[in-house]
Backbone and ligand atoms as CSV (ligand in chain L), in Angstrom:
chain,resi,resn,atom,element,x,y,z
A,1,MET,N,N,5.949,1.166,38.764
A,1,MET,CA,C,5.013,0.663,37.747
A,1,MET,C,C,5.440,-0.754,37.335
A,2,ASN,N,N,4.470,-1.608,37.139
A,2,ASN,CA,C,4.782,-2.972,36.709
A,2,ASN,C,C,5.326,-2.978,35.292
A,3,ALA,N,N,6.252,-3.916,35.049
A,3,ALA,CA,C,6.805,-4.037,33.699
A,3,ALA,C,C,5.733,-4.584,32.765
A,4,GLN,N,N,5.627,-3.961,31.608
A,4,GLN,CA,C,4.721,-4.447,30.577
A,4,GLN,C,C,5.576,-5.080,29.490
A,5,THR,N,N,5.063,-6.133,28.868
A,5,THR,CA,C,5.824,-6.781,27.801
A,5,THR,C,C,4.917,-7.120,26.627
A,6,PHE,N,N,5.554,-7.248,25.451
A,6,PHE,CA,C,4.894,-7.835,24.287
A,6,PHE,C,C,5.797,-8.937,23.756
A,7,ASP,N,N,5.276,-9.739,22.850
A,7,ASP,CA,C,6.019,-10.899,22.350
A,7,ASP,C,C,6.667,-10.598,20.998
A,8,TRP,N,N,7.960,-10.802,20.914
A,8,TRP,CA,C,8.694,-10.718,19.638
A,8,TRP,C,C,9.366,-12.061,19.425
A,9,MET,N,N,8.829,-12.876,18.550
A,9,MET,CA,C,9.429,-14.155,18.209
A,9,MET,C,C,9.743,-14.997,19.453
A,10,GLY,N,N,8.790,-15.017,20.375
A,10,GLY,CA,C,8.943,-15.827,21.569
A,10,GLY,C,C,9.702,-15.152,22.692
A,11,GLN,N,N,10.157,-13.918,22.463
A,11,GLN,CA,C,10.901,-13.180,23.482
A,11,GLN,C,C,10.006,-12.101,24.079
A,12,ALA,N,N,9.959,-12.014,25.385
A,12,ALA,CA,C,9.179,-10.970,26.052
A,12,ALA,C,C,9.981,-9.672,26.036
A,13,ILE,N,N,9.421,-8.651,25.391
A,13,ILE,CA,C,10.088,-7.353,25.266
A,13,ILE,C,C,9.415,-6.354,26.210
A,14,SER,N,N,10.186,-5.800,27.120
A,14,SER,CA,C,9.658,-4.814,28.068
A,14,SER,C,C,9.524,-3.456,27.396
A,15,PHE,N,N,8.533,-2.696,27.822
A,15,PHE,CA,C,8.400,-1.337,27.298
A,15,PHE,C,C,7.765,-0.447,28.364
A,16,ARG,N,N,7.956,0.848,28.174
A,16,ARG,CA,C,7.325,1.832,29.048
A,16,ARG,C,C,6.067,2.341,28.356
A,17,SER,N,N,5.141,2.804,29.131
A,17,SER,CA,C,3.887,3.292,28.588
A,17,SER,C,C,4.160,4.376,27.547
A,18,GLY,N,N,3.559,4.229,26.374
A,18,GLY,CA,C,3.713,5.209,25.303
A,18,GLY,C,C,4.894,4.967,24.393
A,19,GLU,N,N,5.732,4.000,24.717
A,19,GLU,CA,C,6.919,3.715,23.904
A,19,GLU,C,C,6.520,2.981,22.626
A,20,SER,N,N,7.236,3.255,21.528
A,20,SER,CA,C,6.936,2.555,20.273
A,20,SER,C,C,7.520,1.145,20.291
A,21,ILE,N,N,6.987,0.312,19.402
A,21,ILE,CA,C,7.516,-1.047,19.250
A,21,ILE,C,C,8.999,-0.988,18.905
A,22,ALA,N,N,9.367,-0.123,17.949
A,22,ALA,CA,C,10.768,-0.053,17.507
A,22,ALA,C,C,11.683,0.385,18.645
A,23,ALA,N,N,11.247,1.362,19.435
A,23,ALA,CA,C,12.077,1.836,20.547
A,23,ALA,C,C,12.262,0.722,21.574
A,24,ALA,N,N,11.203,-0.022,21.839
A,24,ALA,CA,C,11.300,-1.108,22.821
A,24,ALA,C,C,12.208,-2.224,22.302
A,25,LEU,N,N,12.081,-2.550,21.017
A,25,LEU,CA,C,12.955,-3.579,20.447
A,25,LEU,C,C,14.407,-3.116,20.470
A,26,ALA,N,N,14.636,-1.864,20.103
A,26,ALA,CA,C,16.007,-1.340,20.099
A,26,ALA,C,C,16.600,-1.362,21.512
A,27,ALA,N,N,15.786,-1.017,22.498
A,27,ALA,CA,C,16.264,-1.031,23.886
A,27,ALA,C,C,16.632,-2.439,24.325
A,28,ALA,N,N,15.995,-3.432,23.691
A,28,ALA,CA,C,16.301,-4.833,24.000
A,28,ALA,C,C,17.454,-5.360,23.141
A,29,GLY,N,N,18.051,-4.467,22.326
A,29,GLY,CA,C,19.192,-4.854,21.501
A,29,GLY,C,C,18.808,-5.403,20.141
A,30,ILE,N,N,17.528,-5.282,19.785
A,30,ILE,CA,C,17.054,-5.793,18.497
A,30,ILE,C,C,16.877,-4.604,17.557
A,31,ARG,N,N,17.745,-4.481,16.568
A,31,ARG,CA,C,17.714,-3.332,15.665
A,31,ARG,C,C,17.346,-3.731,14.240
A,32,GLN,N,N,17.306,-5.011,13.967
A,32,GLN,CA,C,16.876,-5.487,12.658
A,32,GLN,C,C,15.638,-6.339,12.884
A,33,PHE,N,N,14.619,-6.094,12.044
A,33,PHE,CA,C,13.300,-6.649,12.321
A,33,PHE,C,C,12.879,-7.703,11.299
A,34,GLY,N,N,13.853,-8.297,10.603
A,34,GLY,CA,C,13.529,-9.363,9.657
A,34,GLY,C,C,13.347,-8.832,8.247
A,35,ALA,N,N,13.164,-9.752,7.305
A,35,ALA,CA,C,13.098,-9.386,5.887
A,35,ALA,C,C,11.710,-8.890,5.496
A,36,ASP,N,N,11.702,-7.938,4.541
A,36,ASP,CA,C,10.432,-7.527,3.945
A,36,ASP,C,C,10.150,-8.425,2.732
A,37,PRO,N,N,9.032,-8.231,2.026
A,37,PRO,CA,C,8.705,-9.132,0.910
A,37,PRO,C,C,9.742,-9.129,-0.216
A,38,LEU,N,N,10.585,-8.083,-0.293
A,38,LEU,CA,C,11.628,-8.026,-1.321
A,38,LEU,C,C,12.950,-8.583,-0.820
A,39,GLY,N,N,12.956,-9.070,0.412
A,39,GLY,CA,C,14.168,-9.660,0.965
A,39,GLY,C,C,15.097,-8.654,1.624
A,40,GLN,N,N,14.653,-7.382,1.705
A,40,GLN,CA,C,15.463,-6.356,2.366
A,40,GLN,C,C,15.254,-6.452,3.876
A,41,GLU,N,N,16.341,-6.256,4.613
A,41,GLU,CA,C,16.239,-6.304,6.070
A,41,GLU,C,C,15.554,-5.035,6.580
A,42,THR,N,N,14.525,-5.189,7.405
A,42,THR,CA,C,13.863,-4.025,7.989
A,42,THR,C,C,14.612,-3.618,9.259
A,43,ARG,N,N,14.491,-2.332,9.610
A,43,ARG,CA,C,15.249,-1.808,10.756
A,43,ARG,C,C,14.662,-0.489,11.208
A,44,TYR,N,N,15.127,-0.043,12.364
A,44,TYR,CA,C,14.736,1.236,12.943
A,44,TYR,C,C,15.612,2.305,12.301
A,45,PHE,N,N,15.015,3.222,11.525
A,45,PHE,CA,C,15.825,4.185,10.796
A,45,PHE,C,C,15.366,5.614,11.059
A,46,CYS,N,N,14.297,6.065,10.375
A,46,CYS,CA,C,13.923,7.480,10.509
A,46,CYS,C,C,13.223,7.778,11.840
A,47,GLY,N,N,12.440,6.834,12.313
A,47,GLY,CA,C,11.760,7.024,13.586
A,47,GLY,C,C,10.515,7.885,13.527
A,48,ILE,N,N,10.093,8.317,12.326
A,48,ILE,CA,C,8.930,9.212,12.221
A,48,ILE,C,C,7.881,8.707,11.234
A,49,GLY,N,N,7.988,7.450,10.825
A,49,GLY,CA,C,6.962,6.890,9.950
A,49,GLY,C,C,7.130,7.232,8.481
A,50,ALA,N,N,8.271,7.812,8.098
A,50,ALA,CA,C,8.446,8.270,6.727
A,50,ALA,C,C,9.119,7.258,5.807
A,51,CYS,N,N,10.079,6.507,6.308
A,51,CYS,CA,C,10.921,5.710,5.400
A,51,CYS,C,C,10.374,4.306,5.123
A,52,GLN,N,N,9.482,3.823,5.967
A,52,GLN,CA,C,8.907,2.477,5.821
A,52,GLN,C,C,9.955,1.372,5.969
A,53,CYS,N,N,11.069,1.685,6.618
A,53,CYS,CA,C,12.133,0.693,6.807
A,53,CYS,C,C,11.867,-0.244,7.980
A,54,CYS,N,N,10.871,0.052,8.800
A,54,CYS,CA,C,10.714,-0.673,10.064
A,54,CYS,C,C,9.438,-1.508,10.097
A,55,LEU,N,N,8.920,-1.885,8.920
A,55,LEU,CA,C,7.633,-2.576,8.896
A,55,LEU,C,C,7.712,-3.944,9.561
A,56,VAL,N,N,6.719,-4.222,10.395
A,56,VAL,CA,C,6.566,-5.508,11.085
A,56,VAL,C,C,5.086,-5.877,11.042
A,57,ARG,N,N,4.787,-7.079,11.465
A,57,ARG,CA,C,3.377,-7.474,11.602
A,57,ARG,C,C,2.987,-7.433,13.068
A,58,VAL,N,N,1.929,-6.684,13.339
A,58,VAL,CA,C,1.388,-6.585,14.691
A,58,VAL,C,C,0.032,-7.262,14.681
A,59,GLU,N,N,-0.052,-8.377,15.364
A,59,GLU,CA,C,-1.296,-9.164,15.361
A,59,GLU,C,C,-1.760,-9.419,13.920
A,60,GLY,N,N,-0.795,-9.655,13.018
A,60,GLY,CA,C,-1.103,-10.019,11.638
A,60,GLY,C,C,-1.192,-8.858,10.670
A,61,THR,N,N,-1.203,-7.628,11.171
A,61,THR,CA,C,-1.335,-6.451,10.314
A,61,THR,C,C,0.012,-5.733,10.197
A,62,VAL,N,N,0.368,-5.335,8.973
A,62,VAL,CA,C,1.643,-4.642,8.767
A,62,VAL,C,C,1.553,-3.224,9.331
A,63,ARG,N,N,2.536,-2.869,10.152
A,63,ARG,CA,C,2.585,-1.552,10.805
A,63,ARG,C,C,4.025,-1.028,10.800
A,64,GLU,N,N,4.156,0.301,10.910
A,64,GLU,CA,C,5.470,0.894,11.136
A,64,GLU,C,C,5.797,0.743,12.621
A,65,ALA,N,N,6.862,0.000,12.909
A,65,ALA,CA,C,7.221,-0.240,14.316
A,65,ALA,C,C,7.592,1.041,15.043
A,66,CYS,N,N,8.083,2.062,14.300
A,66,CYS,CA,C,8.573,3.273,14.962
A,66,CYS,C,C,7.462,4.201,15.414
A,67,ILE,N,N,6.259,4.048,14.865
A,67,ILE,CA,C,5.169,4.946,15.269
A,67,ILE,C,C,3.984,4.191,15.843
A,68,THR,N,N,4.141,2.886,16.037
A,68,THR,CA,C,3.067,2.087,16.621
A,68,THR,C,C,3.368,1.860,18.098
A,69,PRO,N,N,2.509,2.350,18.979
A,69,PRO,CA,C,2.765,2.168,20.410
A,69,PRO,C,C,2.737,0.697,20.798
A,70,ALA,N,N,3.646,0.305,21.656
A,70,ALA,CA,C,3.633,-1.050,22.199
A,70,ALA,C,C,2.436,-1.202,23.138
A,71,ARG,N,N,1.860,-2.381,23.118
A,71,ARG,CA,C,0.762,-2.694,24.033
A,71,ARG,C,C,1.048,-4.036,24.695
A,72,ALA,N,N,0.684,-4.146,25.937
A,72,ALA,CA,C,0.957,-5.369,26.696
A,72,ALA,C,C,0.266,-6.569,26.048
A,73,GLY,N,N,1.039,-7.634,25.872
A,73,GLY,CA,C,0.484,-8.895,25.411
A,73,GLY,C,C,0.372,-9.052,23.914
A,74,MET,N,N,0.651,-7.992,23.148
A,74,MET,CA,C,0.506,-8.143,21.697
A,74,MET,C,C,1.651,-8.986,21.125
A,75,ARG,N,N,1.402,-9.540,19.929
A,75,ARG,CA,C,2.393,-10.387,19.262
A,75,ARG,C,C,2.912,-9.639,18.043
A,76,VAL,N,N,4.221,-9.465,17.981
A,76,VAL,CA,C,4.870,-8.764,16.873
A,76,VAL,C,C,5.846,-9.725,16.219
A,77,ILE,N,N,5.796,-9.785,14.877
A,77,ILE,CA,C,6.680,-10.694,14.139
A,77,ILE,C,C,7.223,-9.975,12.905
A,78,PRO,N,N,8.317,-10.483,12.328
A,78,PRO,CA,C,8.805,-9.910,11.068
A,78,PRO,C,C,7.746,-10.032,9.971
A,79,MET,N,N,7.801,-9.164,8.980
A,79,MET,CA,C,6.801,-9.184,7.907
A,79,MET,C,C,6.680,-10.532,7.236
A,80,GLU,N,N,7.818,-11.192,7.026
A,80,GLU,CA,C,7.810,-12.422,6.252
A,80,GLU,C,C,7.732,-13.679,7.112
A,81,ALA,N,N,7.597,-13.508,8.416
A,81,ALA,CA,C,7.457,-14.680,9.287
A,81,ALA,C,C,6.066,-15.279,9.115
A,82,SER,N,N,5.948,-16.531,9.435
A,82,SER,CA,C,4.636,-17.178,9.395
A,82,SER,C,C,3.731,-16.513,10.417
A,83,HIS,N,N,2.524,-16.163,10.020
A,83,HIS,CA,C,1.621,-15.471,10.946
A,83,HIS,C,C,0.309,-16.207,11.090
A,84,ASP,N,N,0.360,-17.530,10.981
A,84,ASP,CA,C,-0.885,-18.290,11.167
A,84,ASP,C,C,-1.120,-18.592,12.634
L,1,FES,S1,S,11.900,3.872,10.915
L,1,FES,FE1,FE,11.197,4.981,9.180
L,1,FES,S2,S,9.075,4.493,9.058
L,1,FES,FE2,FE,9.780,3.563,10.883
């Protein structure tokens, strides 16, 4: 199967079909996903959508990285990164 990737801050992140954004980032060695609006570092924690520790922006919309499937070509950024 061809490698699929999405963009994280200019880095192409590979993922397998059905894999979550958080799992793909973690596999790439990225376990902290930037600051939330309160300045707390977001990260991969519960993995089931309960703790809200892994929030990122996917194409401008805030999502839980641990339960949002990765899709080829999408752009994912930290919550507080510029998203214009
Ligand atoms: S890691 Fe807990 S909601 Fe994603």
